[in-house]
LORO-182878 format. One record per atom (N, C-alpha, C): x, y, z; residue number from 1; atom name. Coordinates in Angstrom, 3 decimals, padded with zeros to 6 digits, m for minus. Layout:
X Y Z NUM CA .
...
END
This chain:
118.715 080.408 089.811 1 N .
119.080 081.778 090.043 1 CA .
117.869 082.513 090.599 1 C .
118.086 083.337 091.589 2 N .
117.032 084.159 092.171 2 CA .
117.370 085.606 091.873 2 C .
116.376 086.372 091.394 3 N .
116.623 087.777 091.138 3 CA .
115.387 088.587 091.480 3 C .
115.603 089.854 091.731 4 N .
114.503 090.778 091.968 4 CA .
114.454 091.688 090.754 4 C .
113.248 091.859 090.208 5 N .
113.106 092.613 088.969 5 CA .
111.786 093.373 088.971 5 C .
111.727 094.415 088.163 6 N .
110.471 095.091 087.884 6 CA .
109.867 094.409 086.666 6 C .
108.568 094.134 086.741 7 N .
107.912 093.398 085.657 7 CA .
106.714 094.193 085.164 7 C .
106.590 094.241 083.850 8 N .
105.438 094.878 083.238 8 CA .
104.757 093.835 082.358 8 C .
103.464 093.631 082.586 9 N .
102.703 092.674 081.789 9 CA .
102.312 093.328 080.467 9 C .
102.532 092.577 079.392 10 N .
102.208 093.056 078.052 10 CA .
101.528 091.914 077.298 10 C .
100.208 091.796 077.482 11 N .
099.496 090.671 076.881 11 CA .
099.989 089.380 077.486 11 C .
100.428 088.435 076.639 12 N .
100.949 087.176 077.167 12 CA .
102.469 087.199 077.292 12 C .
103.058 088.414 077.276 13 N .
104.502 088.581 077.451 13 CA .
104.780 089.407 078.702 13 C .
105.980 089.252 079.200 14 N .
106.419 090.038 080.347 14 CA .
107.686 090.788 079.976 14 C .
107.745 092.053 080.330 15 N .
108.970 092.822 080.200 15 CA .
109.617 092.794 081.581 15 C .
110.814 092.242 081.669 16 N .
111.505 092.056 082.944 16 CA .
112.736 092.943 082.959 16 C .
112.787 093.853 083.942 17 N .
113.950 094.726 084.081 17 CA .
114.603 094.412 085.425 17 C .
115.826 093.864 085.361 18 N .
116.536 093.489 086.581 18 CA .
117.311 094.679 087.128 18 C .
117.671 094.592 088.397 19 N .
118.428 095.669 089.041 19 CA .
119.882 095.679 088.577 19 C .
120.392 094.502 088.248 20 N .
121.770 094.364 087.783 20 CA .
121.759 093.542 086.505 20 C .
122.753 093.746 085.630 21 N .
122.819 092.915 084.420 21 CA .
122.964 091.431 084.787 21 C .
122.325 090.580 084.016 22 N .
122.441 089.138 084.234 22 CA .
122.834 088.467 082.928 22 C .
123.524 087.352 083.053 23 N .
123.974 086.619 081.873 23 CA .
123.202 085.309 081.784 23 C .
122.159 085.282 080.968 24 N .
121.438 084.039 080.710 24 CA .
121.229 083.914 079.203 24 C .
121.061 082.688 078.780 25 N .
120.822 082.426 077.364 25 CA .
119.329 082.540 077.082 25 C .
118.985 082.884 075.853 26 N .
117.589 082.871 075.445 26 CA .
117.080 081.439 075.529 26 C .
115.831 081.276 075.886 27 N .
115.249 079.948 075.966 27 CA .
114.086 079.921 076.924 27 C .
113.625 078.725 077.224 28 N .
112.513 078.552 078.150 28 CA .
113.039 078.376 079.564 28 C .
112.390 079.046 080.512 29 N .
112.749 078.951 081.916 29 CA .
111.475 078.816 082.733 29 C .
111.575 078.154 083.850 30 N .
110.469 078.134 084.800 30 CA .
110.610 079.364 085.676 30 C .
109.537 080.128 085.812 31 N .
109.581 081.370 086.577 31 CA .
108.496 081.324 087.646 31 C .
108.881 081.594 088.885 32 N .
107.926 081.724 089.979 32 CA .
107.928 083.180 090.410 32 C .
106.771 083.811 090.402 33 N .
106.685 085.225 090.739 33 CA .
106.082 085.417 092.123 33 C .
106.667 086.318 092.899 34 N .
106.140 086.733 094.197 34 CA .
106.346 088.221 094.322 34 C .
105.402 088.883 094.974 35 N .
105.573 090.307 095.207 35 CA .
106.659 090.527 096.240 35 C .
107.515 091.487 095.989 36 N .
108.579 091.821 096.930 36 CA .
107.954 092.449 098.163 36 C .
108.478 092.080 099.326 37 N .
108.016 092.679 100.569 37 CA .
106.790 092.019 101.157 37 C .
106.208 091.070 100.479 38 N .
105.003 090.435 100.996 38 CA .
105.267 088.982 101.368 38 C .
106.531 088.626 101.552 39 N .
106.900 087.245 101.830 39 CA .
107.505 087.127 103.218 39 C .
107.555 085.933 103.691 40 N .
108.211 085.662 104.957 40 CA .
109.601 085.107 104.665 40 C .
110.464 085.221 105.640 41 N .
111.843 084.787 105.427 41 CA .
111.998 083.296 105.688 41 C .
113.098 082.752 105.192 42 N .
113.414 081.352 105.473 42 CA .
113.588 081.141 106.970 42 C .
114.127 082.152 107.652 43 N .
114.312 082.043 109.097 43 CA .
112.964 081.947 109.806 43 C .
111.971 082.723 109.361 44 N .
110.633 082.628 109.942 44 CA .
110.062 081.231 109.733 44 C .
110.237 080.702 108.536 45 N .
109.727 079.355 108.218 45 CA .
110.395 078.301 109.107 45 C .
111.724 078.390 109.240 46 N .
112.445 077.424 110.088 46 CA .
112.003 077.533 111.543 46 C .
111.874 078.757 112.033 47 N .
111.458 078.956 113.424 47 CA .
110.049 078.417 113.650 47 C .
109.139 078.715 112.730 48 N .
107.755 078.248 112.876 48 CA .
107.708 076.729 112.939 48 C .
108.399 076.061 112.002 49 N .
108.388 074.598 112.001 49 CA .
109.102 074.035 113.230 49 C .
110.109 074.749 113.727 50 N .
110.775 074.321 114.956 50 CA .
109.817 074.340 116.135 50 C .
109.021 075.399 116.243 51 N .
108.038 075.492 117.335 51 CA .
106.966 074.421 117.158 51 C .
106.507 074.203 115.930 52 N .
105.496 073.164 115.676 52 CA .
106.038 071.790 116.083 52 C .
107.295 071.517 115.769 53 N .
107.888 070.231 116.166 53 CA .
108.017 070.147 117.689 53 C .
108.349 071.258 118.347 54 N .
108.407 071.269 119.814 54 CA .
107.032 070.996 120.418 54 C .
105.988 071.554 119.813 55 N .
104.619 071.296 120.285 55 CA .
104.304 069.813 120.145 55 C .
104.636 069.225 118.986 56 N .
104.387 067.807 118.766 56 CA .
105.127 066.957 119.797 56 C .
106.380 067.312 120.069 57 N .
107.163 066.562 121.062 57 CA .
106.554 066.694 122.452 57 C .
106.083 067.891 122.789 58 N .
105.481 068.112 124.108 58 CA .
104.191 067.307 124.261 58 C .
103.405 067.218 123.188 59 N .
102.110 066.532 123.270 59 CA .
102.194 065.029 123.019 59 C .
103.111 064.601 122.135 60 N .
103.132 063.204 121.696 60 CA .
104.466 062.491 121.901 60 C .
105.468 063.218 122.398 61 N .
106.758 062.602 122.660 61 CA .
107.710 062.594 121.484 61 C .
107.229 062.928 120.292 62 N .
108.080 063.023 119.107 62 CA .
107.441 063.995 118.109 62 C .
108.065 064.172 116.965 63 N .
107.584 065.144 115.970 63 CA .
106.618 064.541 114.957 63 C .
106.135 063.329 115.216 64 N .
105.316 062.613 114.234 64 CA .
103.989 063.302 113.905 64 C .
103.494 064.147 114.797 65 N .
102.194 064.796 114.567 65 CA .
102.334 066.235 114.076 65 C .
103.521 066.613 113.618 66 N .
103.762 068.007 113.218 66 CA .
102.812 068.469 112.109 66 C .
102.521 067.614 111.136 67 N .
101.635 068.015 110.045 67 CA .
100.205 068.230 110.531 67 C .
099.745 067.367 111.439 68 N .
098.399 067.538 111.998 68 CA .
098.315 068.800 112.854 68 C .
099.368 069.084 113.596 69 N .
099.398 070.300 114.409 69 CA .
099.404 071.526 113.502 69 C .
100.170 071.471 112.424 70 N .
100.201 072.579 111.460 70 CA .
098.807 072.835 110.892 70 C .
098.102 071.785 110.511 71 N .
096.743 071.929 109.999 71 CA .
095.837 072.554 111.054 71 C .
095.958 072.101 112.277 72 N .
095.174 072.652 113.379 72 CA .
095.481 074.143 113.559 72 C .
096.752 074.519 113.471 73 N .
097.145 075.923 113.630 73 CA .
096.623 076.778 112.471 73 C .
096.598 076.227 111.260 74 N .
096.019 076.946 110.123 74 CA .
094.546 077.244 110.398 74 C .
093.827 076.243 110.903 75 N .
092.415 076.443 111.236 75 CA .
092.246 077.481 112.337 75 C .
093.043 077.348 113.394 76 N .
092.941 078.245 114.547 76 CA .
093.279 079.691 114.174 76 C .
094.171 079.883 113.218 77 N .
094.596 081.236 112.856 77 CA .
093.685 081.886 111.819 77 C .
092.710 081.138 111.338 78 N .
091.796 081.693 110.341 78 CA .
092.429 081.798 108.962 78 C .
093.316 080.871 108.643 79 N .
093.993 080.886 107.335 79 CA .
092.966 080.782 106.206 79 C .
093.306 081.369 105.067 80 N .
092.424 081.280 103.894 80 CA .
092.247 079.821 103.489 80 C .
091.109 079.526 102.929 81 N .
090.826 078.157 102.500 81 CA .
089.847 078.162 101.343 81 C .
089.733 077.013 100.721 82 N .
088.772 076.780 099.643 82 CA .
088.026 075.494 099.957 82 C .
086.748 075.442 099.602 83 N .
085.999 074.192 099.663 83 CA .
086.173 073.501 098.323 83 C .
086.552 072.244 098.353 84 N .
086.742 071.470 097.129 84 CA .
085.904 070.198 097.211 84 C .
085.344 069.799 096.086 85 N .
084.601 068.549 096.001 85 CA .
085.157 067.760 094.823 85 C .
085.446 066.491 095.073 86 N .
085.964 065.647 094.009 86 CA .
085.452 064.227 094.189 86 C .
085.554 063.452 093.133 87 N .
085.105 062.067 093.193 87 CA .
085.955 061.297 094.193 87 C .
085.321 060.374 094.885 88 N .
086.027 059.584 095.898 88 CA .
087.224 058.872 095.279 88 C .
087.048 058.324 094.084 89 N .
088.140 057.616 093.421 89 CA .
089.344 058.538 093.210 89 C .
089.097 059.759 092.759 90 N .
090.184 060.720 092.547 90 CA .
090.838 061.080 093.877 90 C .
090.026 061.277 094.902 91 N .
090.552 061.591 096.238 91 CA .
091.452 060.470 096.740 91 C .
090.972 059.231 096.612 92 N .
091.731 058.078 097.109 92 CA .
092.997 057.817 096.303 92 C .
093.053 058.299 095.077 93 N .
094.240 058.101 094.237 93 CA .
095.150 059.334 094.222 93 C .
095.003 060.204 095.205 94 N .
095.955 061.298 095.401 94 CA .
095.784 062.519 094.528 94 C .
094.548 062.812 094.092 95 N .
094.346 063.989 093.239 95 CA .
094.788 065.273 093.940 95 C .
094.533 065.374 095.237 96 N .
094.941 066.588 095.945 96 CA .
096.461 066.729 095.963 96 C .
097.156 065.618 096.189 97 N .
098.625 065.646 096.175 97 CA .
099.161 066.066 094.814 97 C .
098.532 065.607 093.753 98 N .
098.992 065.944 092.402 98 CA .
098.919 067.449 092.161 98 C .
097.988 068.114 092.832 99 N .
097.860 069.564 092.677 99 CA .
098.565 070.317 093.801 99 C .
099.358 069.615 094.591 100 N .
100.131 070.254 095.645 100 CA .
099.317 070.673 096.851 100 C .
098.149 070.088 097.020 101 N .
097.283 070.434 098.151 101 CA .
097.561 069.436 099.271 101 C .
098.230 069.928 100.328 102 N .
098.616 069.052 101.435 102 CA .
097.866 069.370 102.728 102 C .
097.355 070.585 102.840 103 N .
096.735 071.023 104.089 103 CA .
095.221 071.031 103.941 103 C .
094.632 069.885 104.169 104 N .
093.182 069.801 103.987 104 CA .
092.565 068.921 105.067 104 C .
091.285 069.165 105.273 105 N .
090.513 068.339 106.192 105 CA .
089.282 067.842 105.440 105 C .
089.085 066.538 105.463 106 N .
087.908 065.924 104.838 106 CA .
086.699 066.273 105.700 106 C .
085.654 066.811 105.062 107 N .
084.489 067.219 105.846 107 CA .
083.219 066.435 105.532 107 C .
083.158 065.838 104.347 108 N .
081.920 065.153 103.980 108 CA .
082.179 064.152 102.866 108 C .
081.475 063.052 102.921 109 N .
081.529 062.060 101.851 109 CA .
080.087 061.650 101.565 109 C .
079.660 061.837 100.307 110 N .
078.268 061.543 099.973 110 CA .
078.126 061.309 098.469 110 C .
077.355 060.312 098.093 111 N .
077.019 060.032 096.692 111 CA .
078.232 059.937 095.777 111 C .
079.302 059.330 096.266 112 N .
080.484 059.130 095.440 112 CA .
081.426 060.322 095.367 112 C .
081.172 061.338 096.188 113 N .
082.019 062.522 096.201 113 CA .
082.550 062.793 097.597 113 C .
083.696 063.464 097.653 114 N .
084.313 063.869 098.911 114 CA .
084.446 065.385 098.887 114 C .
084.071 066.028 099.993 115 N .
084.273 067.469 100.141 115 CA .
085.359 067.693 101.179 115 C .
086.247 068.629 100.882 116 N .
087.337 068.954 101.798 116 CA .
087.440 070.472 101.945 116 C .
088.032 070.880 103.062 117 N .
088.460 072.266 103.230 117 CA .
089.962 072.243 102.992 117 C .
090.411 072.958 101.985 118 N .
091.840 073.005 101.641 118 CA .
092.389 074.370 102.061 118 C .
093.330 074.349 103.000 119 N .
093.901 075.578 103.537 119 CA .
095.119 076.014 102.736 119 C .
095.247 077.313 102.552 120 N .
096.459 077.881 101.977 120 CA .
097.552 077.765 103.032 120 C .
098.695 077.249 102.643 121 N .
099.793 077.067 103.581 121 CA .
100.714 078.269 103.631 121 C .
101.726 078.154 104.440 122 N .
102.679 079.227 104.697 122 CA .
103.281 079.798 103.416 122 C .
103.580 078.953 102.455 123 N .
104.233 079.439 101.234 123 CA .
103.309 080.307 100.379 123 C .
102.014 080.303 100.673 124 N .
101.064 081.133 099.925 124 CA .
100.503 082.276 100.753 124 C .
101.104 082.531 101.909 125 N .
100.599 083.583 102.790 125 CA .
101.358 084.884 102.590 125 C .
100.637 085.972 102.792 126 N .
101.299 087.272 102.804 126 CA .
101.793 087.557 104.229 126 C .
102.383 088.709 104.412 127 N .
103.001 089.045 105.701 127 CA .
101.971 089.055 106.838 127 C .
100.792 089.609 106.585 128 N .
099.753 089.684 107.618 128 CA .
099.281 088.281 108.011 128 C .
099.047 087.430 107.022 129 N .
098.597 086.063 107.299 129 CA .
099.670 085.272 108.037 129 C .
100.931 085.469 107.641 130 N .
102.042 084.810 108.317 130 CA .
102.094 085.242 109.775 130 C .
101.916 086.525 110.007 131 N .
101.930 087.065 111.362 131 CA .
100.817 086.443 112.210 131 C .
099.622 086.293 111.627 132 N .
098.500 085.672 112.351 132 CA .
098.822 084.221 112.704 132 C .
099.414 083.496 111.768 133 N .
099.767 082.098 112.026 133 CA .
100.822 082.010 113.125 133 C .
101.814 082.880 113.075 134 N .
102.868 082.858 114.095 134 CA .
102.301 083.226 115.463 134 C .
101.442 084.251 115.523 135 N .
100.819 084.622 116.803 135 CA .
100.024 083.455 117.380 135 C .
099.261 082.791 116.530 136 N .
098.467 081.631 116.965 136 CA .
099.382 080.517 117.461 136 C .
100.476 080.285 116.750 137 N .
101.425 079.233 117.117 137 CA .
102.067 079.534 118.464 137 C .
102.465 080.779 118.674 138 N .
103.080 081.169 119.950 138 CA .
102.090 080.982 121.098 138 C .
100.853 081.421 120.888 139 N .
099.808 081.271 121.915 139 CA .
099.578 079.799 122.245 139 C .
099.458 078.978 121.208 140 N .
099.198 077.553 121.415 140 CA .
100.387 076.881 122.100 140 C .
101.587 077.246 121.680 141 N .
102.795 076.681 122.300 141 CA .
102.796 076.973 123.797 141 C .
102.460 078.190 124.149 142 N .
102.402 078.577 125.567 142 CA .
101.365 077.748 126.322 142 C .
100.222 077.510 125.684 143 N .
099.144 076.724 126.317 143 CA .
099.577 075.294 126.612 143 C .
100.442 074.736 125.771 144 N .
100.865 073.336 125.969 144 CA .
102.217 073.231 126.659 144 C .
102.740 074.374 127.146 145 N .
103.970 074.356 127.932 145 CA .
105.266 074.452 127.160 145 C .
105.205 074.889 125.910 146 N .
106.420 075.076 125.113 146 CA .
106.822 076.543 125.210 146 C .
108.056 076.792 125.653 147 N .
108.541 078.169 125.773 147 CA .
109.004 078.684 124.424 147 C .
108.615 079.928 124.130 148 N .
108.982 080.570 122.880 148 CA .
109.472 081.983 123.206 148 C .
110.565 082.396 122.588 149 N .
111.097 083.745 122.767 149 CA .
110.286 084.706 121.893 149 C .
109.251 085.321 122.493 150 N .
108.351 086.187 121.728 150 CA .
109.054 087.420 121.184 150 C .
110.020 087.963 121.914 151 N .
110.746 089.143 121.433 151 CA .
111.519 088.817 120.163 151 C .
112.116 087.619 120.129 152 N .
112.841 087.201 118.934 152 CA .
111.882 087.094 117.745 152 C .
110.703 086.489 117.986 153 N .
109.705 086.336 116.943 153 CA .
109.262 087.680 116.419 153 C .
108.993 088.614 117.332 154 N .
108.538 089.939 116.899 154 CA .
109.602 090.603 116.018 154 C .
110.868 090.372 116.329 155 N .
111.953 090.882 115.484 155 CA .
111.930 090.263 114.108 155 C .
111.670 088.953 114.034 156 N .
111.584 088.285 112.729 156 CA .
110.410 088.822 111.908 156 C .
109.297 089.073 112.590 157 N .
108.106 089.548 111.874 157 CA .
108.292 090.943 111.314 157 C .
109.162 091.720 111.928 158 N .
109.342 093.099 111.457 158 CA .
110.279 093.160 110.248 158 C .
110.850 092.044 109.842 159 N .
111.779 092.030 108.688 159 CA .
111.021 092.290 107.398 159 C .
END
């Protein structure tokens, strides 16, 4: 169930006031919180990945490089990132994947440790960051010969 609610933090408790009455049982629930108005739409996400796949097809003949292109676009757009250092063994056994870190570039390996730049992806971006990524994607698509309807995109961004 997805709902929009006003939330007030009270120590380790939350007071949740929904816009409409809801029928749920008392118990434990997994809750993901996002600020209203600071998110991108599913349509923006689909369009962005569609353009990224078109770029991959234009450059490589298929969509196989879409993840690498996405990482490149995150870098080009100045997306937020963190420097992380972990033991090589942990890196090789998927420690980053276990923490949901998929957008990273290995930058250094020394003395049994690996350093990476881990980029925040689309699902963790606010509206301004999403807009920067989309602008970068449109520019890059144009450079590699992929046509994009910029007016349509600008309409999506204004949502």
